[in-house]
One Martini backbone bead per residue (centre of mass of N, CA, C, O) as a GRO file, in nm:
protein
  229
    1MET     BB    1  -5.013  -5.018   1.699
    2PRO     BB    2  -4.789  -4.903   1.883
    3ILE     BB    3  -4.420  -4.886   1.900
    4LEU     BB    4  -4.226  -4.962   2.162
    5MET     BB    5  -3.936  -4.828   2.304
    6PRO     BB    6  -3.682  -4.877   2.480
    7ILE     BB    7  -3.530  -4.672   2.693
    8SER     BB    8  -3.235  -4.764   2.610
    9ARG     BB    9  -3.268  -4.688   2.310
   10VAL     BB   10  -3.337  -4.393   2.348
   11ILE     BB   11  -3.064  -4.319   2.492
   12THR     BB   12  -2.877  -4.412   2.262
   13PHE     BB   13  -3.003  -4.233   2.041
   14LEU     BB   14  -2.957  -3.959   2.181
   15ALA     BB   15  -2.643  -3.985   2.215
   16ALA     BB   16  -2.582  -4.012   1.918
   17PHE     BB   17  -2.689  -3.741   1.832
   18LEU     BB   18  -2.514  -3.566   2.008
   19PHE     BB   19  -2.240  -3.665   1.892
   20ILE     BB   20  -2.285  -3.561   1.612
   21ALA     BB   21  -2.334  -3.267   1.685
   22PHE     BB   22  -2.054  -3.228   1.815
   23LEU     BB   23  -1.891  -3.288   1.549
   24ILE     BB   24  -2.025  -3.055   1.381
   25TYR     BB   25  -2.046  -2.788   1.596
   26GLY     BB   26  -1.895  -2.869   1.853
   27CYS     BB   27  -1.816  -2.875   2.197
   28ALA     BB   28  -1.949  -2.562   2.210
   29PRO     BB   29  -2.155  -2.283   2.198
   30GLY     BB   30  -2.084  -2.121   2.467
   31VAL     BB   31  -2.047  -1.814   2.648
   32TYR     BB   32  -2.080  -1.584   2.924
   33HIS     BB   33  -1.932  -1.274   2.968
   34LYS     BB   34  -1.823  -1.092   3.237
   35VAL     BB   35  -1.734  -0.779   3.292
   36ASN     BB   36  -1.442  -0.638   3.419
   37LYS     BB   37  -1.242  -0.444   3.552
   38GLY     BB   38  -0.985  -0.382   3.308
   39GLU     BB   39  -1.131  -0.488   3.065
   40THR     BB   40  -1.114  -0.579   2.727
   41PHE     BB   41  -1.209  -0.666   2.431
   42TRP     BB   42  -0.951  -0.773   2.320
   43ARG     BB   43  -0.872  -0.948   2.573
   44ILE     BB   44  -1.123  -1.133   2.567
   45CYS     BB   45  -1.090  -1.249   2.274
   46LYS     BB   46  -0.794  -1.352   2.314
   47THR     BB   47  -0.855  -1.550   2.554
   48TYR     BB   48  -1.073  -1.710   2.375
   49GLY     BB   49  -1.004  -1.711   2.063
   50ALA     BB   50  -1.178  -1.474   1.929
   51ASP     BB   51  -1.358  -1.300   1.698
   52MET     BB   52  -1.424  -0.975   1.715
   53GLN     BB   53  -1.628  -0.945   1.479
   54GLU     BB   54  -1.817  -1.183   1.559
   55VAL     BB   55  -1.886  -1.089   1.842
   56ALA     BB   56  -1.995  -0.808   1.778
   57GLU     BB   57  -2.224  -0.898   1.584
   58LEU     BB   58  -2.370  -1.103   1.778
   59ASN     BB   59  -2.393  -0.848   2.012
   60ASP     BB   60  -2.425  -0.563   1.887
   61ILE     BB   61  -2.133  -0.416   1.863
   62LYS     BB   62  -2.030  -0.102   1.760
   63ASP     BB   63  -1.850  -0.013   2.026
   64PRO     BB   64  -1.596  -0.134   2.213
   65THR     BB   65  -1.564   0.112   2.418
   66ALA     BB   66  -1.878   0.064   2.544
   67ILE     BB   67  -1.807  -0.135   2.739
   68LYS     BB   68  -1.906  -0.250   3.065
   69ALA     BB   69  -1.895  -0.314   3.377
   70GLY     BB   70  -2.126  -0.589   3.405
   71SER     BB   71  -2.145  -0.688   3.137
   72LYS     BB   72  -2.277  -0.913   2.877
   73PHE     BB   73  -2.133  -1.163   2.647
   74PHE     BB   74  -2.111  -1.370   2.367
   75ILE     BB   75  -1.890  -1.665   2.327
   76PRO     BB   76  -1.829  -1.836   2.062
   77GLY     BB   77  -1.688  -2.172   2.135
   78ALA     BB   78  -1.676  -2.171   2.431
   79SER     BB   79  -1.630  -2.409   2.705
   80ARG     BB   80  -1.532  -2.177   2.914
   81LEU     BB   81  -1.447  -1.985   3.159
   82ARG     BB   82  -1.237  -1.710   3.181
   83LYS     BB   83  -0.945  -1.535   3.282
   84VAL     BB   84  -0.885  -1.192   3.256
   85LYS     BB   85  -0.626  -0.974   3.201
   86PRO     BB   86  -0.592  -0.693   3.306
   87PHE     BB   87  -0.524  -0.379   3.237
   88VAL     BB   88  -0.198  -0.197   3.241
   89PRO     BB   89  -0.079   0.091   3.226
   90PRO     BB   90   0.177   0.214   3.093
   91SER     BB   91   0.465   0.352   3.121
   92PRO     BB   92   0.620   0.615   3.032
   93GLY     BB   93   0.717   0.534   2.698
   94ALA     BB   94   0.560   0.291   2.657
   95LYS     BB   95   0.452   0.004   2.455
   96ASP     BB   96   0.129  -0.087   2.322
   97GLU     BB   97  -0.014  -0.310   2.056
   98GLU     BB   98  -0.291  -0.321   2.148
   99ALA     BB   99  -0.622  -0.326   2.120
  100GLU     BB  100  -0.909  -0.180   2.167
  101GLY     BB  101  -1.140  -0.162   2.417
  102ALA     BB  102  -1.235  -0.106   2.751
  103ILE     BB  103  -1.274   0.146   3.022
  104VAL     BB  104  -0.982   0.168   2.925
  105VAL     BB  105  -0.691   0.299   2.802
  106GLU     BB  106  -0.561   0.134   2.514
  107SER     BB  107  -0.337   0.072   2.312
  108GLY     BB  108  -0.326   0.056   1.972
  109ARG     BB  109  -0.262  -0.108   1.696
  110PHE     BB  110  -0.345   0.185   1.609
  111ASP     BB  111  -0.338   0.492   1.497
  112TRP     BB  112  -0.449   0.786   1.428
  113PRO     BB  113  -0.427   0.969   1.132
  114LEU     BB  114  -0.622   1.187   1.269
  115LYS     BB  115  -0.784   1.472   1.384
  116GLY     BB  116  -1.140   1.427   1.434
  117GLU     BB  117  -1.450   1.403   1.309
  118MET     BB  118  -1.685   1.135   1.297
  119ILE     BB  119  -1.920   1.119   1.023
  120SER     BB  120  -1.868   0.796   0.956
  121PRO     BB  121  -1.920   0.490   1.014
  122TYR     BB  122  -1.910   0.161   1.046
  123GLY     BB  123  -2.128   0.017   0.810
  124LEU     BB  124  -2.436   0.091   0.738
  125ARG     BB  125  -2.525   0.311   0.457
  126ASN     BB  126  -2.815   0.327   0.311
  127GLY     BB  127  -2.777   0.000   0.280
  128VAL     BB  128  -2.456   0.034   0.265
  129LYS     BB  129  -2.159  -0.075   0.300
  130HIS     BB  130  -1.912   0.056   0.523
  131GLY     BB  131  -1.549  -0.005   0.536
  132GLY     BB  132  -1.529   0.253   0.738
  133ILE     BB  133  -1.411   0.577   0.817
  134ASP     BB  134  -1.497   0.923   0.866
  135ILE     BB  135  -1.283   1.216   0.873
  136LYS     BB  136  -1.293   1.530   0.955
  137ALA     BB  137  -1.128   1.792   0.763
  138LYS     BB  138  -0.916   1.993   0.646
  139GLU     BB  139  -0.774   2.087   0.372
  140GLY     BB  140  -0.436   1.959   0.413
  141THR     BB  141  -0.437   1.777   0.625
  142PRO     BB  142  -0.241   1.565   0.788
  143VAL     BB  143  -0.163   1.222   0.706
  144LEU     BB  144  -0.113   0.941   0.908
  145ALA     BB  145   0.055   0.667   0.998
  146ALA     BB  146  -0.081   0.397   1.189
  147ASP     BB  147   0.181   0.250   1.090
  148SER     BB  148   0.422   0.058   1.006
  149GLY     BB  149   0.524   0.024   0.651
  150GLU     BB  150   0.409  -0.039   0.310
  151ALA     BB  151   0.363   0.094   0.000
  152ILE     BB  152   0.130  -0.079  -0.233
  153TYR     BB  153  -0.068   0.172  -0.284
  154VAL     BB  154  -0.047   0.465  -0.527
  155GLU     BB  155  -0.336   0.627  -0.639
  156SER     BB  156  -0.648   0.709  -0.865
  157GLY     BB  157  -0.815   0.428  -0.989
  158MET     BB  158  -1.018   0.388  -0.757
  159ARG     BB  159  -1.339   0.380  -0.730
  160GLY     BB  160  -1.432   0.667  -0.531
  161TYR     BB  161  -1.143   0.721  -0.372
  162GLY     BB  162  -0.934   0.837  -0.532
  163LYS     BB  163  -0.677   0.933  -0.357
  164ILE     BB  164  -0.468   0.650  -0.265
  165ILE     BB  165  -0.352   0.452   0.032
  166ILE     BB  166  -0.168   0.150   0.094
  167LEU     BB  167  -0.080  -0.031   0.375
  168LYS     BB  168   0.159  -0.257   0.495
  169HIS     BB  169   0.165  -0.498   0.765
  170LYS     BB  170   0.182  -0.674   1.007
  171ASP     BB  171  -0.022  -0.954   1.026
  172ASP     BB  172  -0.190  -0.892   0.764
  173PHE     BB  173  -0.215  -0.579   0.750
  174PHE     BB  174  -0.423  -0.298   0.648
  175THR     BB  175  -0.427   0.039   0.524
  176VAL     BB  176  -0.671   0.304   0.436
  177TYR     BB  177  -0.638   0.609   0.226
  178ALA     BB  178  -0.891   0.855   0.132
  179HIS     BB  179  -0.945   1.151  -0.052
  180ASN     BB  180  -0.702   1.288  -0.138
  181SER     BB  181  -0.507   1.564  -0.248
  182GLU     BB  182  -0.229   1.424  -0.156
  183ASN     BB  183   0.052   1.220  -0.224
  184LEU     BB  184   0.364   1.151  -0.025
  185VAL     BB  185   0.409   0.860  -0.149
  186LYS     BB  186   0.548   0.570  -0.270
  187HIS     BB  187   0.585   0.295  -0.421
  188GLY     BB  188   0.752   0.086  -0.186
  189GLU     BB  189   0.753   0.264   0.063
  190LYS     BB  190   0.886   0.316   0.378
  191VAL     BB  191   0.710   0.364   0.689
  192GLU     BB  192   0.649   0.529   0.978
  193ARG     BB  193   0.494   0.592   1.258
  194GLY     BB  194   0.348   0.902   1.197
  195ALA     BB  195   0.386   0.960   0.916
  196ARG     BB  196   0.361   1.156   0.641
  197ILE     BB  197   0.148   1.065   0.349
  198ALA     BB  198  -0.086   1.303   0.346
  199ALA     BB  199  -0.370   1.484   0.223
  200VAL     BB  200  -0.651   1.619   0.269
  201GLY     BB  201  -0.968   1.565   0.086
  202ARG     BB  202  -1.208   1.540  -0.223
  203SER     BB  203  -1.182   1.302  -0.375
  204GLY     BB  204  -1.371   1.151  -0.581
  205ASN     BB  205  -1.696   1.112  -0.404
  206ALA     BB  206  -1.648   1.352  -0.235
  207THR     BB  207  -1.820   1.633  -0.078
  208THR     BB  208  -1.601   1.647   0.159
  209ALA     BB  209  -1.364   1.701   0.364
  210HIS     BB  210  -1.191   1.378   0.411
  211LEU     BB  211  -1.118   1.075   0.571
  212HIS     BB  212  -1.078   0.747   0.456
  213PHE     BB  213  -1.076   0.463   0.677
  214GLU     BB  214  -0.906   0.142   0.674
  215VAL     BB  215  -0.926  -0.207   0.794
  216ARG     BB  216  -0.728  -0.488   0.719
  217GLN     BB  217  -0.735  -0.859   0.716
  218GLY     BB  218  -0.645  -0.949   0.467
  219LYS     BB  219  -0.968  -0.986   0.315
  220ALA     BB  220  -1.078  -0.847   0.570
  221VAL     BB  221  -1.295  -0.627   0.698
  222ARG     BB  222  -1.264  -0.393   0.944
  223ASN     BB  223  -1.318  -0.227   1.241
  224PRO     BB  224  -1.129   0.042   1.344
  225LEU     BB  225  -1.233   0.062   1.647
  226PHE     BB  226  -1.075  -0.207   1.736
  227PHE     BB  227  -0.762  -0.057   1.677
  228LEU     BB  228  -0.813   0.204   1.837
  229PRO     BB  229  -0.759   0.442   2.108
   0.00000   0.00000   0.00000
């Protein structure tokens, strides 16, 4: 004969279960944010205190500049919808160091190190993770510092990368410039944003002349497109 549990005990048990789940998994699973005109991916994630990489991967966003007004994506861990301050383009000569979002052009956390065709994006490439972007350019084309910083690695001993430069920036950011034909800075040298630091080449395992560019935050490898204008 089945044992019937009083409804009050069932409710108490269910409430206790939900409370434990609350403690383990957090106060809320998240919310769906609808993109409004003038909002950028960077500003949305910043408003919610969400990690851009996590949000992008969860919503299968390959290019943060591609989100459009009216689209929706999931913000994990958010307890409620928040109002995102729209981007207002700065006046001529003004600087805005926020990272690129979408819909409007917003100054990037970093500048492009050179102009050229992106021939290989960030992500999986032939089943192997590609931790940066490849930008095609003629051999000898100047490579510019994406932001002011200090050259903490100027070598040619990193396997596959060829002649490489790693710059350290504020907020625990690093940028990587690889396959250079020539490195023009020395270890420990401080450089300004936009300074010429190298020349495009095909050193290392490169088969054509191009720049391999990476953005890292601490030990985490980031998609450079999230931080470029």
